[in-house]
PDB file of N, CA, C and O in Angstrom, chain B, residues numbered from 101:
ATOM      1  N   MET B 101     -51.336   4.450-106.631  1.00  0.00           N
ATOM      2  CA  MET B 101     -51.691   5.817-105.973  1.00  0.00           C
ATOM      3  C   MET B 101     -50.761   6.651-105.762  1.00  0.00           C
ATOM      4  O   MET B 101     -49.619   6.419-106.160  1.00  0.00           O
ATOM      5  N   SER B 102     -51.194   8.164-104.867  1.00  0.00           N
ATOM      6  CA  SER B 102     -49.907   9.677-105.443  1.00  0.00           C
ATOM      7  C   SER B 102     -49.443   9.239-104.404  1.00  0.00           C
ATOM      8  O   SER B 102     -49.905   8.352-103.687  1.00  0.00           O
ATOM      9  N   ASN B 103     -47.569  10.452-104.152  1.00  0.00           N
ATOM     10  CA  ASN B 103     -47.638  10.221-102.944  1.00  0.00           C
ATOM     11  C   ASN B 103     -47.845  11.422-102.647  1.00  0.00           C
ATOM     12  O   ASN B 103     -46.904  11.863-101.988  1.00  0.00           O
ATOM     13  N   ASP B 104     -48.470  12.000-102.789  1.00  0.00           N
ATOM     14  CA  ASP B 104     -49.302  13.768-102.595  1.00  0.00           C
ATOM     15  C   ASP B 104     -50.419  13.887-101.774  1.00  0.00           C
ATOM     16  O   ASP B 104     -51.535  14.368-101.966  1.00  0.00           O
ATOM     17  N   ARG B 105     -49.538  12.992-100.182  1.00  0.00           N
ATOM     18  CA  ARG B 105     -50.865  13.534 -98.715  1.00  0.00           C
ATOM     19  C   ARG B 105     -52.307  14.313 -99.141  1.00  0.00           C
ATOM     20  O   ARG B 105     -52.197  15.529 -99.300  1.00  0.00           O
ATOM     21  N   SER B 106     -53.225  13.908 -99.277  1.00  0.00           N
ATOM     22  CA  SER B 106     -54.269  14.740 -99.116  1.00  0.00           C
ATOM     23  C   SER B 106     -54.894  15.436 -97.378  1.00  0.00           C
ATOM     24  O   SER B 106     -53.895  15.574 -96.672  1.00  0.00           O
ATOM     25  N   ASN B 107     -55.370  15.594 -97.094  1.00  0.00           N
ATOM     26  CA  ASN B 107     -56.029  16.553 -95.606  1.00  0.00           C
ATOM     27  C   ASN B 107     -57.996  15.499 -95.954  1.00  0.00           C
ATOM     28  O   ASN B 107     -58.833  15.311 -95.071  1.00  0.00           O
ATOM     29  N   GLY B 108     -58.144  15.018 -97.574  1.00  0.00           N
ATOM     30  CA  GLY B 108     -59.544  13.990 -97.622  1.00  0.00           C
ATOM     31  C   GLY B 108     -60.557  15.934 -98.302  1.00  0.00           C
ATOM     32  O   GLY B 108     -61.773  15.858 -98.481  1.00  0.00           O
ATOM     33  N   THR B 109     -59.957  17.116 -98.517  1.00  0.00           N
ATOM     34  CA  THR B 109     -60.695  17.975 -99.265  1.00  0.00           C
ATOM     35  C   THR B 109     -59.535  18.140-101.621  1.00  0.00           C
ATOM     36  O   THR B 109     -59.638  18.983-102.513  1.00  0.00           O
ATOM     37  N   GLY B 110     -58.926  17.196-101.533  1.00  0.00           N
ATOM     38  CA  GLY B 110     -58.093  17.121-102.106  1.00  0.00           C
ATOM     39  C   GLY B 110     -57.268  18.111-102.578  1.00  0.00           C
ATOM     40  O   GLY B 110     -57.274  18.495-103.747  1.00  0.00           O
ATOM     41  N   VAL B 111     -56.160  18.779-101.222  1.00  0.00           N
ATOM     42  CA  VAL B 111     -55.821  19.938-100.884  1.00  0.00           C
ATOM     43  C   VAL B 111     -54.351  19.367-100.322  1.00  0.00           C
ATOM     44  O   VAL B 111     -54.449  18.782 -99.243  1.00  0.00           O
ATOM     45  N   SER B 112     -52.756  19.461-100.991  1.00  0.00           N
ATOM     46  CA  SER B 112     -52.245  18.686 -99.651  1.00  0.00           C
ATOM     47  C   SER B 112     -52.040  19.092 -98.733  1.00  0.00           C
ATOM     48  O   SER B 112     -53.081  19.738 -98.615  1.00  0.00           O
ATOM     49  N   ARG B 113     -51.233  19.391 -97.414  1.00  0.00           N
ATOM     50  CA  ARG B 113     -50.228  19.326 -96.943  1.00  0.00           C
ATOM     51  C   ARG B 113     -49.434  20.416 -97.634  1.00  0.00           C
ATOM     52  O   ARG B 113     -49.871  21.541 -97.392  1.00  0.00           O
ATOM     53  N   ARG B 114     -48.366  20.370 -98.442  1.00  0.00           N
ATOM     54  CA  ARG B 114     -47.776  21.465 -99.659  1.00  0.00           C
ATOM     55  C   ARG B 114     -47.940  22.436 -99.794  1.00  0.00           C
ATOM     56  O   ARG B 114     -47.280  23.458 -99.607  1.00  0.00           O
ATOM     57  N   GLN B 115     -49.546  22.060-100.400  1.00  0.00           N
ATOM     58  CA  GLN B 115     -50.717  23.601-101.110  1.00  0.00           C
ATOM     59  C   GLN B 115     -51.316  24.296-100.378  1.00  0.00           C
ATOM     60  O   GLN B 115     -51.638  25.416-100.772  1.00  0.00           O
ATOM     61  N   LEU B 116     -51.706  23.799 -98.900  1.00  0.00           N
ATOM     62  CA  LEU B 116     -51.916  24.225 -97.753  1.00  0.00           C
ATOM     63  C   LEU B 116     -50.726  25.524 -97.540  1.00  0.00           C
ATOM     64  O   LEU B 116     -51.042  26.478 -98.251  1.00  0.00           O
ATOM     65  N   LEU B 117     -49.946  25.680 -97.051  1.00  0.00           N
ATOM     66  CA  LEU B 117     -49.416  25.702 -96.284  1.00  0.00           C
ATOM     67  C   LEU B 117     -48.510  26.596 -97.369  1.00  0.00           C
ATOM     68  O   LEU B 117     -48.325  27.790 -97.134  1.00  0.00           O
ATOM     69  N   GLY B 118     -47.992  26.012 -98.489  1.00  0.00           N
ATOM     70  CA  GLY B 118     -47.763  27.241 -99.581  1.00  0.00           C
ATOM     71  C   GLY B 118     -48.985  28.505-100.016  1.00  0.00           C
ATOM     72  O   GLY B 118     -48.717  29.705-100.074  1.00  0.00           O
ATOM     73  N   ARG B 119     -50.272  27.935-100.276  1.00  0.00           N
ATOM     74  CA  ARG B 119     -51.063  29.502-100.013  1.00  0.00           C
ATOM     75  C   ARG B 119     -51.231  30.181 -98.660  1.00  0.00           C
ATOM     76  O   ARG B 119     -51.537  31.373 -98.691  1.00  0.00           O
ATOM     77  N   ALA B 120     -51.072  29.579 -97.453  1.00  0.00           N
ATOM     78  CA  ALA B 120     -51.553  30.465 -96.716  1.00  0.00           C
ATOM     79  C   ALA B 120     -49.960  30.959 -96.376  1.00  0.00           C
ATOM     80  O   ALA B 120     -49.935  31.577 -95.312  1.00  0.00           O
ATOM     81  N   THR B 121     -48.599  30.836 -97.031  1.00  0.00           N
ATOM     82  CA  THR B 121     -47.351  31.809 -96.810  1.00  0.00           C
ATOM     83  C   THR B 121     -47.986  32.576 -97.999  1.00  0.00           C
ATOM     84  O   THR B 121     -48.521  33.567 -97.502  1.00  0.00           O
ATOM     85  N   ALA B 122     -48.175  32.573 -99.366  1.00  0.00           N
ATOM     86  CA  ALA B 122     -48.175  33.015-100.528  1.00  0.00           C
ATOM     87  C   ALA B 122     -49.176  34.535 -99.177  1.00  0.00           C
ATOM     88  O   ALA B 122     -48.556  35.304 -98.442  1.00  0.00           O
ATOM     89  N   THR B 123     -50.552  34.471 -99.297  1.00  0.00           N
ATOM     90  CA  THR B 123     -51.635  34.645 -98.095  1.00  0.00           C
ATOM     91  C   THR B 123     -51.165  35.820 -97.443  1.00  0.00           C
ATOM     92  O   THR B 123     -51.585  36.958 -97.648  1.00  0.00           O
ATOM     93  N   VAL B 124     -49.794  35.303 -96.221  1.00  0.00           N
ATOM     94  CA  VAL B 124     -49.639  36.510 -95.560  1.00  0.00           C
ATOM     95  C   VAL B 124     -48.361  37.089 -96.094  1.00  0.00           C
ATOM     96  O   VAL B 124     -47.835  38.119 -95.673  1.00  0.00           O
ATOM     97  N   CYS B 125     -47.806  36.145 -97.294  1.00  0.00           N
ATOM     98  CA  CYS B 125     -46.771  37.433 -97.880  1.00  0.00           C
ATOM     99  C   CYS B 125     -47.541  38.594 -99.042  1.00  0.00           C
ATOM    100  O   CYS B 125     -47.192  39.438 -99.867  1.00  0.00           O
ATOM    101  N   GLY B 126     -48.245  38.260 -98.726  1.00  0.00           N
ATOM    102  CA  GLY B 126     -49.497  39.493 -99.643  1.00  0.00           C
ATOM    103  C   GLY B 126     -49.737  40.511 -98.731  1.00  0.00           C
ATOM    104  O   GLY B 126     -49.850  41.727 -98.885  1.00  0.00           O
ATOM    105  N   ALA B 127     -49.823  39.447 -97.274  1.00  0.00           N
ATOM    106  CA  ALA B 127     -50.779  41.299 -96.951  1.00  0.00           C
ATOM    107  C   ALA B 127     -49.820  41.973 -96.150  1.00  0.00           C
ATOM    108  O   ALA B 127     -50.122  42.840 -95.330  1.00  0.00           O
ATOM    109  N   ALA B 128     -48.767  41.617 -96.362  1.00  0.00           N
ATOM    110  CA  ALA B 128     -47.616  41.735 -95.543  1.00  0.00           C
ATOM    111  C   ALA B 128     -47.469  43.125 -96.646  1.00  0.00           C
ATOM    112  O   ALA B 128     -47.825  44.238 -96.259  1.00  0.00           O
ATOM    113  N   ILE B 129     -46.946  42.923 -97.941  1.00  0.00           N
ATOM    114  CA  ILE B 129     -46.727  43.895 -99.313  1.00  0.00           C
ATOM    115  C   ILE B 129     -47.975  44.574 -99.051  1.00  0.00           C
ATOM    116  O   ILE B 129     -47.962  45.727 -99.481  1.00  0.00           O
ATOM    117  N   ALA B 130     -49.096  44.214 -98.458  1.00  0.00           N
ATOM    118  CA  ALA B 130     -50.315  45.432 -98.557  1.00  0.00           C
ATOM    119  C   ALA B 130     -49.696  46.803 -97.659  1.00  0.00           C
ATOM    120  O   ALA B 130     -49.572  48.028 -97.683  1.00  0.00           O
ATOM    121  N   VAL B 131     -49.431  45.614 -96.896  1.00  0.00           N
ATOM    122  CA  VAL B 131     -49.718  47.142 -95.665  1.00  0.00           C
ATOM    123  C   VAL B 131     -48.653  47.672 -95.580  1.00  0.00           C
ATOM    124  O   VAL B 131     -48.648  48.729 -94.948  1.00  0.00           O
ATOM    125  N   ALA B 132     -47.472  47.236 -96.099  1.00  0.00           N
ATOM    126  CA  ALA B 132     -46.164  48.081 -96.315  1.00  0.00           C
ATOM    127  C   ALA B 132     -45.950  48.759 -97.610  1.00  0.00           C
ATOM    128  O   ALA B 132     -44.797  49.021 -97.952  1.00  0.00           O
ATOM    129  N   ALA B 133     -47.113  49.117 -98.481  1.00  0.00           N
ATOM    130  CA  ALA B 133     -47.394  49.771 -99.549  1.00  0.00           C
ATOM    131  C   ALA B 133     -48.241  51.052 -99.522  1.00  0.00           C
ATOM    132  O   ALA B 133     -48.098  52.102-100.149  1.00  0.00           O
ATOM    133  N   GLY B 134     -49.640  50.480 -98.152  1.00  0.00           N
ATOM    134  CA  GLY B 134     -50.149  51.503 -98.224  1.00  0.00           C
ATOM    135  C   GLY B 134     -49.695  52.557 -96.679  1.00  0.00           C
ATOM    136  O   GLY B 134     -50.089  53.723 -96.664  1.00  0.00           O
ATOM    137  N   THR B 135     -48.860  52.002 -95.464  1.00  0.00           N
ATOM    138  CA  THR B 135     -48.118  52.693 -95.036  1.00  0.00           C
ATOM    139  C   THR B 135     -46.526  53.932 -96.160  1.00  0.00           C
ATOM    140  O   THR B 135     -46.015  54.990 -95.794  1.00  0.00           O
ATOM    141  N   GLN B 136     -46.350  53.386 -97.034  1.00  0.00           N
ATOM    142  CA  GLN B 136     -45.391  53.766 -98.042  1.00  0.00           C
ATOM    143  C   GLN B 136     -45.653  54.756 -99.090  1.00  0.00           C
ATOM    144  O   GLN B 136     -44.911  55.328 -99.889  1.00  0.00           O
ATOM    145  N   SER B 137     -47.871  54.833 -98.697  1.00  0.00           N
ATOM    146  CA  SER B 137     -47.855  55.329 -99.357  1.00  0.00           C
ATOM    147  C   SER B 137     -48.176  56.786 -98.803  1.00  0.00           C
ATOM    148  O   SER B 137     -47.784  57.908 -99.124  1.00  0.00           O
ATOM    149  N   ALA B 138     -48.838  56.422 -98.074  1.00  0.00           N
ATOM    150  CA  ALA B 138     -48.881  57.682 -97.281  1.00  0.00           C
ATOM    151  C   ALA B 138     -48.367  58.781 -96.631  1.00  0.00           C
ATOM    152  O   ALA B 138     -48.595  59.963 -96.370  1.00  0.00           O
ATOM    153  N   GLN B 139     -47.052  57.294 -96.381  1.00  0.00           N
ATOM    154  CA  GLN B 139     -45.603  58.659 -96.373  1.00  0.00           C
ATOM    155  C   GLN B 139     -45.684  59.710 -97.288  1.00  0.00           C
ATOM    156  O   GLN B 139     -45.991  60.894 -97.155  1.00  0.00           O
ATOM    157  N   ALA B 140     -45.329  58.997 -98.289  1.00  0.00           N
ATOM    158  CA  ALA B 140     -45.109  59.361 -99.583  1.00  0.00           C
ATOM    159  C   ALA B 140     -45.642  61.030 -99.378  1.00  0.00           C
ATOM    160  O   ALA B 140     -44.923  62.029 -99.372  1.00  0.00           O
ATOM    161  N   GLY B 141     -47.566  60.936 -99.167  1.00  0.00           N
ATOM    162  CA  GLY B 141     -47.395  62.409 -99.952  1.00  0.00           C
ATOM    163  C   GLY B 141     -49.106  62.735-100.184  1.00  0.00           C
ATOM    164  O   GLY B 141     -50.035  61.984-100.481  1.00  0.00           O
ATOM    165  N   GLN B 142     -49.063  63.771 -99.986  1.00  0.00           N
ATOM    166  CA  GLN B 142     -51.065  63.643-100.172  1.00  0.00           C
ATOM    167  C   GLN B 142     -50.252  64.364-102.089  1.00  0.00           C
ATOM    168  O   GLN B 142     -49.124  64.744-102.403  1.00  0.00           O
ATOM    169  N   ILE B 143     -51.854  64.193-103.044  1.00  0.00           N
ATOM    170  CA  ILE B 143     -51.499  64.771-104.337  1.00  0.00           C
ATOM    171  C   ILE B 143     -51.693  65.907-104.460  1.00  0.00           C
ATOM    172  O   ILE B 143     -51.816  66.641-103.479  1.00  0.00           O
ATOM    173  N   SER B 144     -51.753  66.250-105.446  1.00  0.00           N
ATOM    174  CA  SER B 144     -51.696  67.810-105.825  1.00  0.00           C
ATOM    175  C   SER B 144     -53.019  67.919-105.884  1.00  0.00           C
ATOM    176  O   SER B 144     -53.738  66.935-105.710  1.00  0.00           O
ATOM    177  N   PRO B 145     -53.560  69.285-106.171  1.00  0.00           N
ATOM    178  CA  PRO B 145     -55.139  70.088-106.220  1.00  0.00           C
ATOM    179  C   PRO B 145     -55.412  69.277-107.443  1.00  0.00           C
ATOM    180  O   PRO B 145     -56.193  68.331-107.549  1.00  0.00           O
ATOM    181  N   ALA B 146     -54.365  69.994-108.666  1.00  0.00           N
ATOM    182  CA  ALA B 146     -54.394  69.774-110.347  1.00  0.00           C
ATOM    183  C   ALA B 146     -55.019  68.418-110.532  1.00  0.00           C
ATOM    184  O   ALA B 146     -55.929  68.215-111.336  1.00  0.00           O
ATOM    185  N   ALA B 147     -54.401  67.340-109.622  1.00  0.00           N
ATOM    186  CA  ALA B 147     -54.573  66.052-109.849  1.00  0.00           C
ATOM    187  C   ALA B 147     -55.889  65.637-109.144  1.00  0.00           C
ATOM    188  O   ALA B 147     -56.303  64.513-109.424  1.00  0.00           O
ATOM    189  N   ALA B 148     -56.639  66.419-108.228  1.00  0.00           N
ATOM    190  CA  ALA B 148     -58.297  66.115-107.621  1.00  0.00           C
ATOM    191  C   ALA B 148     -58.636  67.082-108.251  1.00  0.00           C
ATOM    192  O   ALA B 148     -58.944  68.011-107.505  1.00  0.00           O
ATOM    193  N   GLY B 149     -58.738  67.336-109.450  1.00  0.00           N
ATOM    194  CA  GLY B 149     -59.837  68.658-109.798  1.00  0.00           C
ATOM    195  C   GLY B 149     -59.553  70.078-108.918  1.00  0.00           C
ATOM    196  O   GLY B 149     -59.675  71.109-109.579  1.00  0.00           O
ATOM    197  N   TYR B 150     -59.258  70.202-107.771  1.00  0.00           N
ATOM    198  CA  TYR B 150     -60.073  71.551-106.748  1.00  0.00           C
ATOM    199  C   TYR B 150     -60.221  72.140-107.494  1.00  0.00           C
ATOM    200  O   TYR B 150     -60.080  72.271-108.709  1.00  0.00           O
ATOM    201  N   GLN B 151     -60.723  72.779-106.229  1.00  0.00           N
ATOM    202  CA  GLN B 151     -61.712  73.903-107.203  1.00  0.00           C
ATOM    203  C   GLN B 151     -62.014  74.945-106.178  1.00  0.00           C
ATOM    204  O   GLN B 151     -62.676  74.532-105.226  1.00  0.00           O
ATOM    205  N   PRO B 152     -61.519  76.780-106.152  1.00  0.00           N
ATOM    206  CA  PRO B 152     -61.812  76.169-104.521  1.00  0.00           C
ATOM    207  C   PRO B 152     -63.485  77.078-104.194  1.00  0.00           C
ATOM    208  O   PRO B 152     -63.550  78.016-103.399  1.00  0.00           O
ATOM    209  N   MET B 153     -64.488  76.646-104.844  1.00  0.00           N
ATOM    210  CA  MET B 153     -65.570  77.072-104.994  1.00  0.00           C
ATOM    211  C   MET B 153     -66.777  75.412-104.803  1.00  0.00           C
ATOM    212  O   MET B 153     -66.372  74.424-105.417  1.00  0.00           O
ATOM    213  N   PRO B 154     -67.723  75.298-104.230  1.00  0.00           N
ATOM    214  CA  PRO B 154     -68.979  73.962-103.962  1.00  0.00           C
ATOM    215  C   PRO B 154     -69.074  73.330-105.419  1.00  0.00           C
ATOM    216  O   PRO B 154     -68.290  73.230-106.363  1.00  0.00           O
ATOM    217  N   LYS B 155     -69.839  73.108-105.278  1.00  0.00           N
ATOM    218  CA  LYS B 155     -70.052  73.060-106.398  1.00  0.00           C
ATOM    219  C   LYS B 155     -71.790  71.770-106.236  1.00  0.00           C
ATOM    220  O   LYS B 155     -71.954  70.896-105.384  1.00  0.00           O
ATOM    221  N   GLY B 156     -72.469  72.044-107.040  1.00  0.00           N
ATOM    222  CA  GLY B 156     -73.671  72.530-106.134  1.00  0.00           C
ATOM    223  C   GLY B 156     -73.715  72.297-103.994  1.00  0.00           C
ATOM    224  O   GLY B 156     -73.312  73.068-103.123  1.00  0.00           O
ATOM    225  N   ASP B 157     -74.201  71.288-103.910  1.00  0.00           N
ATOM    226  CA  ASP B 157     -74.015  71.339-102.179  1.00  0.00           C
ATOM    227  C   ASP B 157     -73.098  70.290-101.660  1.00  0.00           C
ATOM    228  O   ASP B 157     -73.004  69.809-100.530  1.00  0.00           O
ATOM    229  N   GLN B 158     -72.345  70.015-102.926  1.00  0.00           N
ATOM    230  CA  GLN B 158     -71.178  68.917-102.376  1.00  0.00           C
ATOM    231  C   GLN B 158     -70.290  70.208-101.747  1.00  0.00           C
ATOM    232  O   GLN B 158     -70.590  71.364-102.044  1.00  0.00           O
ATOM    233  N   ARG B 159     -69.125  69.878-100.815  1.00  0.00           N
ATOM    234  CA  ARG B 159     -68.260  71.311-100.166  1.00  0.00           C
ATOM    235  C   ARG B 159     -67.860  70.742 -99.681  1.00  0.00           C
ATOM    236  O   ARG B 159     -68.504  69.848 -99.133  1.00  0.00           O
ATOM    237  N   CYS B 160     -66.402  70.863 -99.526  1.00  0.00           N
ATOM    238  CA  CYS B 160     -65.643  70.727 -99.038  1.00  0.00           C
ATOM    239  C   CYS B 160     -64.993  70.405 -97.036  1.00  0.00           C
ATOM    240  O   CYS B 160     -63.913  70.032 -96.576  1.00  0.00           O
ATOM    241  N   ASP B 161     -66.730  70.917 -96.201  1.00  0.00           N
ATOM    242  CA  ASP B 161     -66.713  70.658 -95.101  1.00  0.00           C
ATOM    243  C   ASP B 161     -67.883  70.195 -95.196  1.00  0.00           C
ATOM    244  O   ASP B 161     -68.737  70.722 -94.483  1.00  0.00           O
ATOM    245  N   ASN B 162     -68.393  68.762 -96.352  1.00  0.00           N
ATOM    246  CA  ASN B 162     -69.070  67.770 -95.656  1.00  0.00           C
ATOM    247  C   ASN B 162     -68.482  66.731 -95.846  1.00  0.00           C
ATOM    248  O   ASN B 162     -68.997  65.653 -95.548  1.00  0.00           O
ATOM    249  N   CYS B 163     -67.405  66.820 -96.325  1.00  0.00           N
ATOM    250  CA  CYS B 163     -66.522  65.573 -96.535  1.00  0.00           C
ATOM    251  C   CYS B 163     -65.892  64.517 -95.717  1.00  0.00           C
ATOM    252  O   CYS B 163     -65.505  64.642 -94.555  1.00  0.00           O
ATOM    253  N   THR B 164     -65.844  63.657 -96.322  1.00  0.00           N
ATOM    254  CA  THR B 164     -65.224  62.219 -94.943  1.00  0.00           C
ATOM    255  C   THR B 164     -63.932  62.990 -95.015  1.00  0.00           C
ATOM    256  O   THR B 164     -63.433  63.481 -94.002  1.00  0.00           O
ATOM    257  N   LEU B 165     -63.323  63.110 -96.353  1.00  0.00           N
ATOM    258  CA  LEU B 165     -61.306  63.911 -96.280  1.00  0.00           C
ATOM    259  C   LEU B 165     -61.215  64.780 -95.641  1.00  0.00           C
ATOM    260  O   LEU B 165     -60.075  65.150 -95.358  1.00  0.00           O
ATOM    261  N   PHE B 166     -62.565  65.638 -95.026  1.00  0.00           N
ATOM    262  CA  PHE B 166     -61.949  66.979 -95.355  1.00  0.00           C
ATOM    263  C   PHE B 166     -61.423  67.358 -93.702  1.00  0.00           C
ATOM    264  O   PHE B 166     -61.958  66.827 -92.729  1.00  0.00           O
ATOM    265  N   GLN B 167     -60.536  68.143 -93.610  1.00  0.00           N
ATOM    266  CA  GLN B 167     -60.125  67.770 -91.888  1.00  0.00           C
ATOM    267  C   GLN B 167     -59.357  69.585 -91.412  1.00  0.00           C
ATOM    268  O   GLN B 167     -58.394  70.345 -91.505  1.00  0.00           O
ATOM    269  N   PRO B 168     -60.299  69.435 -91.052  1.00  0.00           N
ATOM    270  CA  PRO B 168     -60.613  71.481 -89.840  1.00  0.00           C
ATOM    271  C   PRO B 168     -59.445  71.671 -89.715  1.00  0.00           C
ATOM    272  O   PRO B 168     -58.881  70.581 -89.627  1.00  0.00           O
ATOM    273  N   PRO B 169     -58.533  72.758 -89.640  1.00  0.00           N
ATOM    274  CA  PRO B 169     -59.686  73.810 -90.372  1.00  0.00           C
ATOM    275  C   PRO B 169     -59.384  74.086 -92.002  1.00  0.00           C
ATOM    276  O   PRO B 169     -60.448  74.122 -92.620  1.00  0.00           O
ATOM    277  N   MET B 170     -58.460  74.246 -92.673  1.00  0.00           N
ATOM    278  CA  MET B 170     -58.147  74.074 -94.402  1.00  0.00           C
ATOM    279  C   MET B 170     -57.329  72.266 -94.202  1.00  0.00           C
ATOM    280  O   MET B 170     -56.136  72.466 -94.428  1.00  0.00           O
ATOM    281  N   GLY B 171     -57.473  71.167 -93.979  1.00  0.00           N
ATOM    282  CA  GLY B 171     -56.975  70.631 -94.628  1.00  0.00           C
ATOM    283  C   GLY B 171     -57.626  69.505 -95.691  1.00  0.00           C
ATOM    284  O   GLY B 171     -58.841  69.658 -95.822  1.00  0.00           O
ATOM    285  N   CYS B 172     -57.103  68.500 -96.406  1.00  0.00           N
ATOM    286  CA  CYS B 172     -57.435  67.289 -96.610  1.00  0.00           C
ATOM    287  C   CYS B 172     -56.948  65.957 -95.853  1.00  0.00           C
ATOM    288  O   CYS B 172     -55.947  66.080 -95.148  1.00  0.00           O
ATOM    289  N   LYS B 173     -57.414  65.002 -95.913  1.00  0.00           N
ATOM    290  CA  LYS B 173     -56.869  63.777 -96.051  1.00  0.00           C
ATOM    291  C   LYS B 173     -55.872  63.149 -97.464  1.00  0.00           C
ATOM    292  O   LYS B 173     -55.089  62.203 -97.370  1.00  0.00           O
ATOM    293  N   PHE B 174     -56.192  64.080 -98.952  1.00  0.00           N
ATOM    294  CA  PHE B 174     -56.032  63.753 -99.414  1.00  0.00           C
ATOM    295  C   PHE B 174     -54.990  64.413-100.479  1.00  0.00           C
ATOM    296  O   PHE B 174     -53.961  64.088-101.072  1.00  0.00           O
ATOM    297  N   VAL B 175     -55.719  65.349-100.390  1.00  0.00           N
ATOM    298  CA  VAL B 175     -54.817  66.362-100.788  1.00  0.00           C
ATOM    299  C   VAL B 175     -54.106  67.375-100.736  1.00  0.00           C
ATOM    300  O   VAL B 175     -54.857  68.053-100.035  1.00  0.00           O
ATOM    301  N   SER B 176     -53.301  67.978-100.911  1.00  0.00           N
ATOM    302  CA  SER B 176     -51.771  68.592-100.656  1.00  0.00           C
ATOM    303  C   SER B 176     -52.083  69.779 -99.934  1.00  0.00           C
ATOM    304  O   SER B 176     -53.022  69.330 -99.276  1.00  0.00           O
ATOM    305  N   GLY B 177     -51.960  71.206 -99.506  1.00  0.00           N
ATOM    306  CA  GLY B 177     -51.219  72.160 -99.153  1.00  0.00           C
ATOM    307  C   GLY B 177     -53.163  72.947 -98.769  1.00  0.00           C
ATOM    308  O   GLY B 177     -53.922  71.982 -98.685  1.00  0.00           O
ATOM    309  N   GLU B 178     -53.888  74.195 -98.576  1.00  0.00           N
ATOM    310  CA  GLU B 178     -54.192  73.708 -97.579  1.00  0.00           C
ATOM    311  C   GLU B 178     -56.391  74.530 -98.870  1.00  0.00           C
ATOM    312  O   GLU B 178     -56.762  75.094 -99.899  1.00  0.00           O
ATOM    313  N   ILE B 179     -56.722  74.103 -98.012  1.00  0.00           N
ATOM    314  CA  ILE B 179     -57.916  73.283 -98.756  1.00  0.00           C
ATOM    315  C   ILE B 179     -59.003  74.387 -97.839  1.00  0.00           C
ATOM    316  O   ILE B 179     -59.059  74.560 -96.622  1.00  0.00           O
ATOM    317  N   SER B 180     -60.170  75.316 -99.442  1.00  0.00           N
ATOM    318  CA  SER B 180     -61.002  75.912 -98.629  1.00  0.00           C
ATOM    319  C   SER B 180     -62.220  74.920 -98.443  1.00  0.00           C
ATOM    320  O   SER B 180     -62.681  73.981 -99.093  1.00  0.00           O
ATOM    321  N   PRO B 181     -62.616  75.741 -96.919  1.00  0.00           N
ATOM    322  CA  PRO B 181     -64.238  74.757 -96.969  1.00  0.00           C
ATOM    323  C   PRO B 181     -64.999  74.838 -97.742  1.00  0.00           C
ATOM    324  O   PRO B 181     -65.596  73.786 -97.970  1.00  0.00           O
ATOM    325  N   GLN B 182     -65.365  75.931 -98.472  1.00  0.00           N
ATOM    326  CA  GLN B 182     -65.971  75.673 -99.525  1.00  0.00           C
ATOM    327  C   GLN B 182     -66.391  75.445-100.639  1.00  0.00           C
ATOM    328  O   GLN B 182     -67.335  75.756-101.366  1.00  0.00           O
ATOM    329  N   GLY B 183     -64.472  74.125-100.639  1.00  0.00           N
ATOM    330  CA  GLY B 183     -64.217  74.277-102.151  1.00  0.00           C
ATOM    331  C   GLY B 183     -64.585  72.634-102.579  1.00  0.00           C
ATOM    332  O   GLY B 183     -65.325  71.871-101.958  1.00  0.00           O
ATOM    333  N   TRP B 184     -63.801  72.353-103.872  1.00  0.00           N
ATOM    334  CA  TRP B 184     -64.345  71.047-103.787  1.00  0.00           C
ATOM    335  C   TRP B 184     -63.576  70.053-104.458  1.00  0.00           C
ATOM    336  O   TRP B 184     -63.429  70.563-105.569  1.00  0.00           O
ATOM    337  N   CYS B 185     -62.886  68.749-104.481  1.00  0.00           N
ATOM    338  CA  CYS B 185     -62.376  68.191-105.926  1.00  0.00           C
ATOM    339  C   CYS B 185     -63.898  67.116-106.341  1.00  0.00           C
ATOM    340  O   CYS B 185     -65.116  67.072-106.169  1.00  0.00           O
ATOM    341  N   LYS B 186     -62.713  66.346-107.009  1.00  0.00           N
ATOM    342  CA  LYS B 186     -63.437  64.928-108.015  1.00  0.00           C
ATOM    343  C   LYS B 186     -63.170  63.412-106.443  1.00  0.00           C
ATOM    344  O   LYS B 186     -63.704  62.307-106.346  1.00  0.00           O
ATOM    345  N   LEU B 187     -61.954  64.242-105.345  1.00  0.00           N
ATOM    346  CA  LEU B 187     -61.991  62.774-104.721  1.00  0.00           C
ATOM    347  C   LEU B 187     -63.443  63.176-103.435  1.00  0.00           C
ATOM    348  O   LEU B 187     -63.451  62.606-102.344  1.00  0.00           O
ATOM    349  N   TYR B 188     -64.629  64.281-103.855  1.00  0.00           N
ATOM    350  CA  TYR B 188     -65.786  64.279-102.566  1.00  0.00           C
ATOM    351  C   TYR B 188     -65.806  62.674-102.148  1.00  0.00           C
ATOM    352  O   TYR B 188     -65.495  61.566-102.588  1.00  0.00           O
ATOM    353  N   VAL B 189     -66.336  63.265-101.096  1.00  0.00           N
ATOM    354  CA  VAL B 189     -67.018  61.627 -99.962  1.00  0.00           C
ATOM    355  C   VAL B 189     -68.051  62.696 -99.674  1.00  0.00           C
ATOM    356  O   VAL B 189     -67.617  63.836 -99.509  1.00  0.00           O
ATOM    357  N   LYS B 190     -69.837  62.416 -99.558  1.00  0.00           N
ATOM    358  CA  LYS B 190     -70.094  63.135 -98.076  1.00  0.00           C
ATOM    359  C   LYS B 190     -70.303  62.112 -97.149  1.00  0.00           C
ATOM    360  O   LYS B 190     -70.270  60.887 -97.031  1.00  0.00           O
ATOM    361  N   ARG B 191     -70.566  63.288 -96.456  1.00  0.00           N
ATOM    362  CA  ARG B 191     -70.075  62.862 -94.968  1.00  0.00           C
ATOM    363  C   ARG B 191     -71.553  62.349 -94.253  1.00  0.00           C
ATOM    364  O   ARG B 191     -72.591  63.010 -94.287  1.00  0.00           O
ATOM    365  N   SER B 192     -71.409  61.166 -93.677  1.00  0.00           N
ATOM    366  CA  SER B 192     -73.457  60.736 -93.415  1.00  0.00           C
ATOM    367  C   SER B 192     -72.928  60.937 -91.756  1.00  0.00           C
ATOM    368  O   SER B 192     -73.732  60.810 -90.833  1.00  0.00           O
TER     369      SER B 192
END
């Protein structure tokens, strides 16, 4: 007979608490990393493949990331409403 006390599912309390602790720590790290990267700043227009003209009907002013009058959530600097970049996500 084993000294490992199971809760009927084959998982001991020790394993369950260990997994819960790991999950909570992982979530805390993810939140901290997301906050830190948001504070760290945006990417450069060159890194985003930004161009001041549209790509077909894809334009910054109909992208979910565009922040009027001339900004973007992810790309630094002034962004033309008629511009385009690789991060384009059509606004629904």
